[in-house]
VOGU-3710 file (C-alpha; in Angstrom, 3 decimals, decimal comma):
1> xxxxxxxxxx> 4,022/-33,177/27,191  1,507/-34,182/24,594  -0,468/-35,780/26,880  -0,192/-32,840/29,264  -1,243/-30,155/26,767  -4,040/-32,560/25,945  -5,891/-31,842/29,603  -5,282/-28,316/30,201  -8,845/-27,035/28,656  -9,669/-27,508/31,705
11> xxxxxxxxxx> -9,924/-28,666/35,249  -11,891/-30,973/37,255  -14,664/-30,784/39,972  -12,042/-32,271/42,299  -9,159/-30,087/41,331  -11,169/-27,022/41,589  -12,446/-27,493/45,322  -8,694/-28,667/46,291  -7,510/-25,303/44,684  -5,441/-27,465/41,866
21> xxxxxxxxxx> -5,707/-26,100/38,454  -3,740/-26,111/35,336  -1,730/-23,661/33,880  -0,152/-22,715/30,615  3,290/-20,895/31,478  4,794/-19,533/28,141  8,699/-19,043/28,184  11,564/-17,697/26,404  12,914/-21,189/26,178  9,165/-22,505/25,285
31> xxxxxxxxxx> 5,752/-23,386/26,119  4,959/-25,369/29,024  1,949/-26,626/31,160  1,791/-27,401/35,144  -0,281/-27,576/38,071  -0,517/-25,320/40,299  -1,611/-25,646/44,053  -3,130/-21,940/45,006  -2,665/-21,328/48,910  -5,526/-21,854/50,658
41> xxxxxxxxxx> -4,074/-20,456/54,374  -6,664/-18,403/55,873  -5,692/-14,653/54,919  -4,630/-15,590/51,717  -4,303/-13,432/48,340  -8,127/-13,940/46,661  -7,122/-12,633/43,308  -4,629/-15,619/41,962  -3,269/-13,223/39,428  -1,523/-11,149/41,632
51> xxxxxxxxxx> -0,033/-14,419/43,270  1,011/-15,098/39,646  2,672/-11,333/39,627  4,414/-12,024/42,733  6,135/-15,141/40,993  7,564/-12,721/38,057  4,382/-14,196/35,917  2,045/-12,065/34,025  -1,306/-13,603/33,572  -3,464/-13,548/30,438
61> xxxxxxxxxx> -6,953/-13,099/32,003  -7,288/-11,485/35,748  -10,085/-13,862/36,538  -9,424/-17,771/37,075  -6,640/-17,302/35,092  -5,104/-20,073/32,728  -2,325/-18,861/30,882  0,751/-16,459/31,898  3,879/-14,946/30,442  6,800/-14,949/32,311
71> xxxxxxxxxx> 8,534/-11,412/32,633  11,303/-12,671/30,394  10,000/-13,619/27,794  7,753/-10,027/27,547  11,206/-8,258/27,579  12,355/-10,373/25,021  9,888/-10,262/22,395  9,819/-6,168/23,270  13,622/-6,049/22,141  12,925/-8,906/19,317
81> xxxxxxxxxx> 10,494/-6,692/17,948  12,401/-3,303/18,573  15,776/-5,098/17,015  14,410/-7,852/14,956  11,123/-6,239/14,023  9,878/-9,612/14,928  5,792/-9,919/14,500  4,363/-11,694/17,484  2,827/-14,292/15,559  6,434/-15,216/14,238
91> xxxxxxxxxx> 7,709/-14,622/17,461  4,809/-16,995/18,940  6,151/-19,577/16,469  9,489/-19,563/16,884  8,405/-20,636/21,056  6,040/-23,467/19,941  9,277/-24,795/17,825  11,380/-24,462/20,745  9,067/-26,703/22,521  8,065/-29,414/20,105
101> xxxxxxxxxx> 10,068/-28,591/16,712  8,516/-32,014/15,024  5,228/-31,298/16,094  4,616/-27,801/17,034  0,789/-27,420/15,968  0,708/-29,915/19,186  1,570/-27,044/21,175  -1,494/-24,826/22,370  -2,208/-21,708/20,827  -1,389/-18,515/22,902
111> xxxxxxxxxx> -1,579/-15,743/20,172  -3,677/-13,910/21,226  -3,155/-14,143/24,686  0,665/-12,492/23,716  -0,833/-9,405/21,863  -3,159/-8,651/24,870  -0,549/-9,108/27,533  2,527/-7,518/25,572  0,406/-4,841/25,068  -0,528/-4,089/28,529
121> xxxxxxxxxx> 3,448/-4,468/29,412  4,711/-2,176/27,496  2,309/0,293/28,608  3,219/-0,324/32,259  7,050/-0,517/31,696  6,853/2,916/29,675  5,405/4,365/32,654  7,739/3,053/35,242  10,279/4,213/32,972  8,737/7,676/32,730
131> xxxxxxxxxx> 8,100/8,046/36,622  4,519/7,445/36,546  4,973/3,569/37,762  3,348/4,536/41,629  2,444/8,173/40,957  -1,346/7,647/41,358  -2,115/11,292/41,651  -0,438/12,452/38,390  -1,397/11,221/34,834  0,883/10,938/31,566
141> xxxxxxxxxx> 0,044/14,289/29,488  0,657/14,379/25,829  4,316/13,319/25,328  4,955/12,577/29,176  5,741/9,129/27,352  8,778/10,051/25,179  12,463/10,678/25,171  13,485/13,605/23,563  16,487/14,730/22,491  19,192/15,427/24,954
151> xxxxxxxxxx> 21,218/17,957/23,165  18,428/20,239/21,747  18,218/23,379/23,504  15,382/22,847/25,836  14,964/25,606/28,803  14,877/24,474/31,795  16,455/21,667/31,477  19,649/22,019/29,380  19,952/25,726/29,057  20,347/27,963/32,020
161> xxxxxxxxxx> 18,040/30,421/33,656  19,936/33,371/31,675  20,111/31,550/28,309  18,585/34,350/26,749  21,254/37,051/27,722  24,624/34,294/27,468  23,819/33,502/23,923  22,953/34,653/20,833  19,600/33,757/19,234  21,232/31,480/16,509
171> xxxxxxxxxx> 22,763/29,154/18,498  19,642/28,479/20,575  17,672/28,217/17,719  15,202/25,274/16,933  16,250/23,254/14,041  13,764/20,384/12,750  13,035/18,435/9,648  9,947/17,561/8,316  8,919/14,429/6,223  5,976/12,278/5,322
181> xxxxxxxxxx> 6,570/8,181/4,973  3,843/6,708/2,823  4,570/3,079/3,780  3,125/2,941/7,032  -0,336/2,644/5,916  -3,290/1,391/8,433  -6,070/-0,590/7,162  -9,556/0,768/8,282  -10,670/-1,434/11,033  -13,523/-4,332/10,913
191> xxxxxxxxxx> -15,003/-3,391/14,276  -14,060/0,200/15,658  -15,657/-0,425/19,181  -12,964/-2,609/19,429  -10,371/-0,155/19,588  -8,925/0,252/23,170  -6,052/2,411/23,649  -3,437/2,731/26,769  -1,219/5,808/25,807  -3,496/7,803/23,147
201> xxxxxxxxxx> -1,234/11,062/22,499  1,257/10,104/25,363  3,943/9,375/23,064  5,323/10,620/19,674  1,775/10,213/17,831  -0,420/13,257/18,307  -3,969/12,735/20,672  -6,482/11,475/17,902  -9,643/13,277/18,949  -8,407/17,025/18,552
211> xxxxxxxxxx> -6,363/15,980/15,363  -9,433/14,535/14,018  -11,197/17,549/15,084  -8,653/19,599/13,074  -8,949/17,465/9,951  -12,509/18,302/10,030  -12,396/22,207/10,745  -9,857/22,708/8,213  -11,913/20,675/5,138  -14,831/22,338/5,800
221> xxxxxxxxxx> -13,444/26,036/6,288  -10,921/25,614/2,713  -14,262/23,953/0,870  -16,309/26,734/2,357  -13,840/29,422/0,499  -13,578/29,410/-2,963  -10,141/31,303/-3,089  -8,732/29,103/-0,196  -10,340/26,251/-2,245  -8,374/27,264/-5,490
231> xxxxxxxxxx> -5,245/27,666/-3,141  -5,484/24,238/-1,983  -5,916/22,266/-5,033  -3,780/25,248/-6,641  -0,611/22,656/-8,556  2,873/23,704/-7,119  4,459/26,901/-8,737  8,051/25,424/-8,499  8,667/21,656/-9,673  6,082/19,209/-9,829
241> xxxxxxxxxx> 6,595/17,931/-6,318  4,454/14,524/-5,448  4,185/15,630/-1,767  2,323/18,720/-3,180  0,665/17,648/-6,171  -1,031/14,478/-4,903  -2,784/15,851/-2,160  -5,882/14,285/-2,675  -4,778/10,484/-3,580  -7,332/8,523/-0,811
251> xxxxxxxxxx> -7,226/4,634/-1,145  -10,420/3,173/-0,223  -9,735/0,646/2,266  -7,058/2,377/4,182  -7,608/4,715/7,059  -4,380/6,458/6,728  -2,164/6,149/3,805  1,131/7,102/5,607  2,436/9,172/8,779  4,170/12,465/9,075
261> xxxxxxxxxx> 6,574/13,406/11,208  9,136/16,499/12,841  12,216/15,688/14,045  15,157/17,341/15,024  17,275/18,318/12,333  21,221/17,653/13,418  20,391/14,396/15,961  17,435/13,044/14,381  15,521/12,664/17,630  11,683/12,454/16,495
271> xxxxxxxxxx> 9,348/15,512/18,340  7,068/13,789/21,003  3,739/14,880/20,143  4,327/15,622/16,564  3,584/12,898/13,828  0,291/12,180/12,496  -1,674/10,002/10,306  -2,253/11,309/6,684  -6,091/10,835/5,713  -5,392/11,188/1,903
281> xxxxxxxxxx> -1,736/12,613/0,742  0,865/14,831/2,431  -1,759/17,507/3,024  0,132/20,908/4,775  -3,209/20,713/7,011  -1,318/17,212/8,228  2,243/19,214/8,688  1,054/22,366/9,983  -0,338/20,376/13,120  2,649/18,859/13,209
291> xxxxxxxxxx> 4,644/21,664/13,066  2,762/23,551/15,624  3,125/20,597/17,979  6,590/20,587/17,812  7,110/24,405/18,244  5,103/24,150/21,091  6,742/21,235/22,890  9,349/23,021/24,539  8,411/24,490/28,049  9,506/28,193/27,145
301> xxxxxxxxxx> 9,242/29,770/23,885  12,943/29,876/22,050  12,371/32,586/19,119  13,448/31,388/15,909  12,569/28,176/14,504  14,442/26,448/11,683  11,911/24,125/9,454  13,212/22,309/6,743  10,873/20,537/4,228  11,255/19,400/1,155
311> xxxxxxxxxx> 8,368/21,621/-0,119  9,098/24,515/2,000  8,887/26,657/-0,463  5,369/26,334/-1,240  4,403/25,398/2,196  5,702/28,550/3,947  3,497/31,010/1,799  0,379/30,438/3,245  1,629/29,550/6,913  0,716/32,415/8,671
321> xxxxxxxxxx> -2,625/33,114/7,015  -3,755/29,065/7,985  -2,414/29,320/11,609  -4,250/32,653/12,585  -7,827/31,181/11,271  -7,206/27,709/12,693  -8,675/27,035/16,073  -7,278/23,979/16,626  -3,351/25,422/15,416  -1,147/28,200/17,133
331> xxxxxxxxxx> 2,520/29,098/17,627  4,117/30,570/20,643  4,081/34,307/20,645  7,126/35,942/18,489  7,882/32,692/16,551  10,301/32,976/13,423  9,715/30,284/11,524  12,734/30,096/8,571  11,829/27,912/6,247  14,683/25,897/4,068
341> xxxxxxxxxx> 14,758/22,725/1,333  17,038/19,666/2,640  20,251/19,322/0,320  19,205/16,346/-1,880  15,624/17,603/-2,265  16,891/21,009/-3,929  18,559/19,823/-6,470  14,539/18,515/-7,425  13,809/22,409/-7,109  14,187/25,258/-9,548
351> xxxxxxxxxx> 16,725/27,412/-9,560  14,777/30,453/-8,175  14,343/28,167/-4,675  18,654/27,621/-4,062  19,164/31,389/-2,721  16,435/31,682/-0,634  15,719/28,142/1,009  19,100/26,672/0,537  20,555/25,939/4,199  24,260/26,984/3,276
361> xxxxxxxxxx> 22,720/29,970/3,761  20,938/30,095/6,746  22,697/31,595/9,929  22,984/28,466/12,456  21,861/25,833/10,415  25,574/24,707/10,711  26,381/21,972/9,032  23,221/20,112/8,215  21,921/18,170/5,279  18,174/18,374/6,326
371> xxxxxxxxxx> 17,631/14,894/5,318  18,423/12,974/8,263  14,214/11,656/8,827  14,873/9,843/5,571  17,667/7,456/7,322  15,092/7,096/10,243  12,141/6,117/8,314  14,212/3,055/6,939  14,002/0,900/9,704  10,838/2,002/10,518
381> xxxxxxxxxx> 9,546/1,044/6,967  10,292/-2,951/8,149  7,518/-2,690/10,666  5,008/-0,668/8,902  3,711/-4,450/6,997  2,885/-5,623/10,914  1,176/-2,631/12,114  -0,929/-2,286/8,695  -3,460/-4,159/9,821  -3,393/-3,566/13,671
391> xxxxxxxxxx> -6,121/-1,755/15,593  -5,808/2,135/15,448  -4,735/2,232/19,682  -1,888/-0,630/18,873  -0,427/0,731/15,719  0,063/3,711/17,455  1,335/2,332/20,270  3,699/0,263/18,831  5,181/3,351/16,627  5,761/5,095/19,717
401> xxxxxxxxxx> 7,840/2,350/21,134  10,326/2,432/17,507  10,519/5,949/18,032  11,151/5,635/21,292  14,233/3,472/20,945  15,564/5,380/18,283  15,630/8,304/20,277  17,642/6,078/22,863  19,933/5,189/20,626  20,606/8,564/19,697
411> xxxxxxxxxx> 21,968/9,606/23,272  25,465/9,024/22,806  26,849/12,095/20,336  30,342/12,016/21,020  30,711/10,709/17,720  29,086/13,493/16,115  31,150/16,370/17,714  34,012/14,819/16,756  33,179/14,625/13,347  32,035/18,636/13,745
421> xxxxxxxxxx> 35,637/19,306/14,815  37,723/17,519/12,168  34,955/19,591/10,074  36,438/23,208/11,905  40,047/21,319/11,301  39,754/21,004/7,284  37,696/24,347/6,914  39,483/26,652/8,546  42,544/26,736/6,892  41,198/26,816/3,145
431> xxxxxxxxxx> 38,421/29,629/4,468  41,477/31,984/5,957  44,067/31,579/2,514  40,781/32,017/0,289  40,392/35,543/2,506  44,035/36,809/2,549  43,766/36,402/-1,433  40,959/38,423/-1,828  40,875/42,436/-1,785  39,931/43,115/2,067
441> xxxxxxxxxx> 37,210/46,195/0,948  35,418/43,810/-1,201  35,398/40,706/2,198  33,676/43,497/4,326  31,236/44,524/1,959  30,094/40,821/1,307  29,712/40,568/5,109  28,075/43,678/5,482  25,223/42,152/2,464  25,255/38,455/3,965
451> xxxxxxxxxx> 24,284/40,083/7,378  21,924/42,638/6,103  20,303/39,111/4,684  20,443/37,351/7,238  18,362/39,922/9,088  15,836/40,861/6,430  15,727/37,546/4,498  12,691/37,800/1,275  13,792/38,623/-1,614  17,445/39,976/-0,396
461> xxxxxxxxxx> 18,630/36,434/-0,671  18,513/36,811/-3,606  21,857/38,339/-3,800  23,565/34,368/-3,430  22,246/33,616/-6,767  24,918/33,312/-9,156  24,815/36,804/-11,729  25,687/35,925/-15,294  23,495/38,414/-17,707  25,866/36,766/-20,623
471> xxxxxxxxxx> 28,210/34,420/-21,298  31,547/35,335/-23,014  31,309/35,156/-27,378  33,764/33,224/-29,156  35,074/36,020/-29,829  35,477/38,031/-27,173  37,030/34,622/-25,521  39,903/34,661/-28,124  40,166/38,324/-28,192  41,632/37,672/-24,565
481> xxxxxxxxxx> 43,639/34,699/-24,821  45,102/36,471/-27,692  46,236/39,491/-25,831  47,786/37,006/-22,676  49,740/35,350/-25,529  51,642/38,556/-27,085  55,568/38,279/-26,340  57,845/40,639/-24,667  59,678/40,924/-28,385  62,365/43,648/-28,508
491> xxxxxxxxxx> 64,438/43,641/-25,242  68,165/43,401/-25,293  70,447/42,246/-23,283  70,699/38,713/-20,932  66,850/39,352/-19,719  65,461/39,193/-23,392  67,382/36,358/-24,577  65,741/34,242/-21,518  62,147/35,450/-22,140  62,903/34,631/-25,910
501> xxxxxxxxxx> 63,942/31,201/-24,660  60,846/30,612/-22,854  58,331/31,741/-25,558  60,150/29,317/-27,816  59,517/26,432/-25,606  55,888/27,570/-24,725  55,541/27,627/-28,972  56,721/24,097/-28,785  53,854/22,748/-26,674  51,112/22,846/-29,466
511> xxxxxxxxxx> 53,619/21,210/-32,008  54,262/18,378/-30,045  50,904/17,788/-29,336  48,413/19,930/-30,850  45,226/17,597/-30,192  45,910/16,550/-26,365  42,723/16,940/-24,316  42,360/18,039/-20,942  42,204/14,790/-19,369  45,360/13,315/-21,093
521> xxxxxxxxxx> 46,783/15,945/-20,268  49,638/14,643/-17,988  50,781/17,428/-15,749  52,172/16,189/-12,553  55,180/13,915/-13,312  56,893/17,236/-13,653  58,940/16,762/-10,576  63,070/16,769/-9,693  64,887/15,885/-12,607  67,661/13,165/-12,330
531> xxxxxxxxxx> 71,335/13,423/-13,585  70,058/11,581/-16,864  67,930/14,140/-17,329  69,662/17,383/-16,937  70,172/18,688/-21,168  73,687/17,110/-22,845  74,702/19,709/-25,384  76,134/17,567/-27,862  73,478/14,702/-28,512  69,932/16,801/-29,605
541> xxxxxxxxxx> 71,525/18,429/-32,776  69,908/16,568/-35,117  66,549/16,343/-33,241  63,225/17,737/-34,794  62,332/21,594/-33,802  59,286/20,600/-31,362  61,031/18,419/-29,361  64,812/20,080/-29,493  65,270/21,099/-25,841  66,070/25,140/-25,239
551> xxxxxxxxxx> 70,102/25,605/-24,018  68,246/27,296/-20,843  70,537/27,645/-17,374  68,047/25,501/-16,041  69,170/22,696/-18,345  72,599/23,384/-17,933  74,922/20,346/-15,224  77,307/22,339/-13,305  79,875/20,181/-14,860  79,856/21,990/-18,257
561> xxxxxxxxxx> 80,176/25,401/-17,705  81,202/27,348/-14,812  79,021/27,782/-12,190  80,418/31,642/-11,284  79,408/31,892/-15,120  76,364/31,176/-15,314  75,022/31,942/-11,680  73,777/35,281/-12,524  71,856/33,613/-15,338  70,370/31,278/-13,302
571> xxxxxxxxxx> 69,225/34,027/-10,670  67,144/35,705/-13,810  66,055/32,699/-15,070  64,173/31,471/-11,725  62,795/34,963/-11,350  61,397/34,612/-14,553  60,060/31,324/-13,752  58,365/32,582/-10,733  56,902/35,092/-13,313  56,069/32,382/-15,925
581> xxxxxxxxxx> 54,304/30,084/-13,154  52,206/33,365/-11,891  50,927/34,114/-15,826  49,883/31,110/-16,229  47,964/30,392/-12,921  46,244/33,527/-13,531  45,302/32,492/-17,194  44,252/29,267/-15,891  41,790/30,529/-13,572  40,163/32,688/-15,819
591> xxxxxxxxxx> 39,641/29,852/-18,523  38,767/27,718/-15,392  35,528/30,655/-14,952  35,437/30,446/-18,484  34,637/26,675/-18,953  32,200/27,035/-16,062  29,979/29,633/-17,415  30,161/27,763/-20,903  28,585/24,876/-19,314  26,190/26,559/-17,118
601> xxxxxxxxxx> 24,940/29,003/-19,937  25,212/27,134/-23,100  25,930/22,774/-22,350  23,573/22,520/-19,110  20,583/25,128/-20,212  19,550/22,884/-23,034  17,468/20,119/-21,697  18,298/17,583/-24,863  21,897/16,855/-25,618  20,273/17,028/-29,339
611> xxxxxxxxxx> 20,410/21,269/-29,083  23,756/21,481/-27,548  24,548/23,078/-30,919  28,544/22,564/-32,656  29,571/26,329/-31,584  29,074/25,889/-28,162  31,351/22,196/-28,364  33,549/24,069/-30,683  33,820/27,214/-28,197  34,492/24,775/-25,092
621> xxxxxxxxxx> 36,709/22,639/-26,738  38,836/25,865/-27,555  38,738/26,741/-23,604  40,021/23,023/-22,742  42,966/23,423/-24,896  43,767/26,512/-23,359  43,452/25,307/-20,354  45,941/22,030/-21,307  48,144/24,589/-22,589  48,607/26,782/-19,728
631> xxxxxxxxxx> 48,465/23,624/-16,808  51,662/22,595/-18,895  52,924/25,720/-19,153  52,866/26,163/-15,463  54,284/22,407/-14,793  57,293/23,183/-17,267  58,003/26,675/-15,267  57,778/24,477/-12,007  60,021/22,459/-12,797  62,402/24,395/-14,389
641> xxxxxxxxxx> 62,555/26,245/-10,507  63,399/23,064/-8,651  66,261/22,405/-11,409  67,309/25,947/-10,567  67,736/25,160/-6,665  64,149/27,608/-5,679  64,360/27,411/-1,714  61,549/25,829/0,572  59,458/28,832/0,564  58,954/29,030/-2,765
651> xxxxxxxxxx> 58,266/25,325/-3,373  55,736/25,844/-0,490  53,874/28,178/-2,964  54,291/26,821/-6,095  52,702/22,963/-6,065  52,187/20,526/-8,581  48,445/20,643/-10,604  46,871/17,616/-10,337  44,257/16,662/-12,594  41,175/16,939/-10,506
661> xxxxxxxxxx> 42,269/20,877/-9,631  41,104/21,655/-13,238  37,825/20,636/-13,265  35,042/22,560/-13,748  33,944/24,907/-10,667  30,810/23,439/-9,602  30,048/26,199/-7,590  28,913/28,092/-11,348  27,166/24,812/-12,974  25,523/22,864/-10,337
671> xxxxxxxxxx> 25,015/25,728/-7,224  22,317/23,647/-5,723  23,687/20,172/-5,638  24,051/18,262/-2,944  27,092/17,604/-0,845  28,522/21,406/-0,915  29,303/21,477/2,698  32,496/20,289/2,450  33,816/21,310/-0,565  37,793/23,215/-0,995
681> xxxxxxxxxx> 38,970/24,853/-3,731  41,968/23,993/-4,959  44,940/25,840/-4,154  45,671/28,150/-6,384  42,708/29,693/-5,883  43,681/30,423/-2,615  46,871/32,204/-3,568  47,912/36,019/-3,761  46,050/37,149/-7,596  47,381/39,576/-10,280
691> xxxxxxxxxx> 45,548/42,748/-10,471  44,120/41,887/-13,780  42,244/38,990/-11,717  40,595/41,419/-9,549  39,322/43,699/-12,470  37,751/40,679/-14,226  33,929/41,175/-13,577  32,971/37,004/-13,622  36,334/36,026/-11,849  34,910/38,428/-9,207
701> xxxxxxxxxx> 31,499/36,763/-9,225  33,272/33,628/-8,388  34,859/34,919/-5,302  32,136/36,798/-4,578  30,257/33,194/-4,205  33,137/30,957/-3,094  34,205/33,207/-0,242  29,929/33,479/1,078  30,312/29,758/1,151  33,086/29,423/3,441
711> xx> 31,667/32,627/5,986  28,232/30,153/6,045
//
C-alpha cells in the first residue's frame, strides 16, 4: 500500500495515452489507490467524472479527476456529523487509521477534497429530497429546502379549506417561541471572496443580502432619530435582562456573536427562513426580522400569533412602530401578536409582568412552558466550535442541515399526544371538585371576567395579580383564633356531655407537646384501632391529666357495656365528630391562607434574612402552631369516626391528612414560579366549605386565583 500511494501523485505519459490513471478512492472502510482504465470505445463518454458517477463514485474535480469518494462514505459522513457531531477532520483521520493504524501519515491527505465534495453532496441530497432533483425549470425559494412542523396549523397543508368557519381562532393560533444562542459564533473570513453559497436562504437561515440591508437601514434609521436612539439605548424597565442590556456587546474578531431563531412552541420545530445572525448582542432589530419571517411563513395568514420571548415585556412595547417604519419588516394584514414570557424566565421578571405575560392566562396556549428552544440549543452547541471557523456559506448550510435533522426527529408526536391525554385525566377531576365547592355566582362572575380579559388584554390582565392591601396583624389573627376556640358550655344532656369530652380532649393536645412544630406533627398514623387500643377503663386511673384518655363512646369496647345502652351515644358522637372534623378543616384552611400571606408580605418581601423581624417570625410561629393543632384535631376526629363505625361514604369524604397537604400555598407566595400547570390542590380545598369561609375576603381571593388557574 505504501508503494502504491508513493506513485499516486502523477501518471506517466504512456499511462495517459493508454487511458489509464491512478485514482485515490475514499471509502467508509479506508483510503485506497487503484489504477483505472477509462473507456476508449468510439462514442464513449469523454467526461470522466460522469463515468465515476455511474459507478457511484463522486469525483473531487470535473477535469482529470484523481480522487473520488464513494456514495457510501459521503452518506456515512453526513450521518456521523448529525448524530455524533463529527468534524470533517476527525472523520477523515478515522479513515486514515482504518487504512494504516501504525502510520496514518503515510495515507494521502484528502481532507480539503472531503470538505468540498461533502458540501456539494449535502446540497444535492437536499434538492432531491425536496423535489428539485429533476426539476430544471423551478429553483427552490426561501425555506423550500426545509422541513416544518407537521402538526402546527398550516392552511392548504393540514387544514381544510373551510377552517376559518370550522375552528375557533384560538385553536388554530400559531404559537412561536423565540430565543438567541450566543455559542453559535462565527469568525470573520480572511478571504471573503472565497465564500460560495449553494443554498443561501433555502433552508432555515435567512437570505444574507436582504437581511444585511435590513440591519444597515435599521441602524441608520435609529441613529438618525434622537428619540429612537434613546429608546434603543435605554436599559430594561423590567429586571436587568442580559438580552436587553447587552445589545451593544461586540467582538472585533467575530462576524456573528450568535444566532436567533423562531420555533413552534408546542413541538419544538425550527421555522424555515427565520434564523438570523447577531452582529452584536441580541438586538430587537435581529429578532424582529426572525419573527416577521416566521409569521409570514404560512401560505395563508391565520390571525393571532402567540410569541413567547424571554424579554417580551420590553420587545413588544415598540414592535408595531418599528414594523410600520421599516422597509424590510412586514406582517400579514390583521395579524394580532400576543406577547408572552416562558415560565422559567418569568420568575426572573418583576411581579408586574406575571399577570400580563404569563402563559397561564393565554387562551389557547395550552400546557406549554415556552422554553423548548432551550432544549434544542443543547445538541446545537456541540457543532458550534466546528462551524465557528467555516466560511459563511458553509456554516449556514451546516446549521441548516442540523436544524433540518432536528425537525425530522420531531415527526413522531404520539408520545406528546398520550401525555396530553394523561394531563387532562389528572386535572379534570380536581377542577370539577373545586368548582362544586365554590359559590356558583362567584364562578360565573370569574369566568365572565376571564373572557373579557382574554378579549381586551392590556391592563385588564392585572385581575390575575393577587390583591393584598395589608396582611392581617398579629392582634387580628389572635382575635380570630380566640373566637374560633370558644366552647359550647352551658348545654345540658348527653350532647353537652359529649361536647365537654371533646373540648377536654382538645385541651390535652397543647399540654402534651406545646412546642410541636409543623414538620414533627404526626397526623398520618391515626388509622383503624387494634383491639388492644380500645380504652381500658381500669388501666389509666393514675395516668397524668394530659395523657389520660377520656371516657367517650368511641373508646368503649362492645364487651364492657351493653350495645343497646351506648348505641344512641355512639350515633350522637359520630355526628359531633363530623362537625369537629368540618370545624378543624375550615380553621386549617384559614390558617394555611394566613401563613401564605405572612410568607409573601413579611418574609419573602424582605430581600435579606437579616431584615426579617422577630415579630414576623413570632407571628409565623403562632400560625404554624395553630395549623398543627387543627390538623391533630381533625386526625383525632377522623380516628374517632372510624372507631364509631362510620360508613364508606363518610370515610371517602374525610380522607387522611398528609404532611404535604399542609405546605404554604405557592399560588400566593410564588405565583410567577415555574411548573404551575401540573399543580393540584389538597383534597380538603375541594370539598364544600362553610359559610364563614365564603365570607372571608382573604380566602375568597385565594379561591378566585386557584379557580382561574384551573380554568386556563
